[in-house]
C-alpha positions, 0 to 999 in steps of 0.5 A: 500500500502507498497513500500517494507515492509512485515509486519502484521496488528493487530486489537485490542480492548480497547487499543493499548495493548488490546487483539488481535482479528484479525491478517493478514500478508501483502506484499509490493505493490511496490508503495505508490499509488498501493493498495491491499485488505487485509482481516483480519478475527476476531479470536473471536466473539466480541459483544458490543461497543469497541474502535478498534485499527488497528496497522501496524507492521514490526518487522525488522528496519527500521519500519517507514512509512511501510503501507498506508491505503486507506479504512477500512471496517468492515463486519458482 
């Protein structure tokens, strides 16, 4: 959910500065309690064990309290 922020979600491996393996844009839902499904396909195949970082990005300010996750699901 996001009250009024457009932005992106990035999935990275290894660290916050690690390689981006997935990216998806999101639009505001208008309410913190209204959730939508966001699908973020991986851009390249990943094998083995990795630390995974899911990062919400809003390039314009203010860029705090921009998104709220309810659930994260990984599919194979």
